[in-house]
C-alpha positions, 0 to 999 in steps of 0.5 A, a space after each residue: 377371398 376379396 370382396 372387391 379389388 380396385 386396381 389401376 382405374 381412374 375414378 370410383 364412386 361406391 354409394 349404398 353398397 354393403 360388402 359382408 363376410 369375405 375371408 380377405 379385405 372387404 374393399 381393396 384399392 391399389 393405384 387407382 386416382 380417386 375412390 369415393 365411398 359413401 353411405 356403405 357398410 363393410 362388415 364381417 371380413 374378420 380376417 382382413 381389412 374393411 378398406 385398404 388403401 395403397 400404392 405399387 407405384 408413385 404418385 397418389 391415391 385420393 379415398 374419400 370416405 363419407 357415412 360409412 359403417 366398418 364393423 367386425 372386421 380385422 382393421 377398419 381401415 389401412 392407408 398405406 404410402 401415397 394415400 391422401 385420405 378423408 374420413 366423415 361421418 363414418 363409424 368404426 366397431 368391433 373390429 380387432 384394430 381400428 384406423 392404421 396410418 402406415 408408411 412403407 416408403 418415405 412419404 406416408 399417408 396424408 389424413 383428415 377426419 371430421 365428426 368420425 
């Protein structure tokens, strides 16, 4: 079971959200224009990823994560092809794997971080 699945939407803002204890991904992002996660917690999604971002079509998904805590998940964060990612002031702890940037196509994810 997925905590929050975002598919085929333009812009989503998630602020002060707690997602806890799902068997799948906490936040799953596919083919979205932009997602902004601020001051939120995704924890104890042990069989999944706290935040997964990827595309099933051409284009770019912009993901901005600021002030988040990703705790006790299978993966803290997975960014796949077509994702432009910015992570700021975010902590990842007690996850089986931290951040994973992978490329399923010709162009891998682009990312930047600051004070993470």
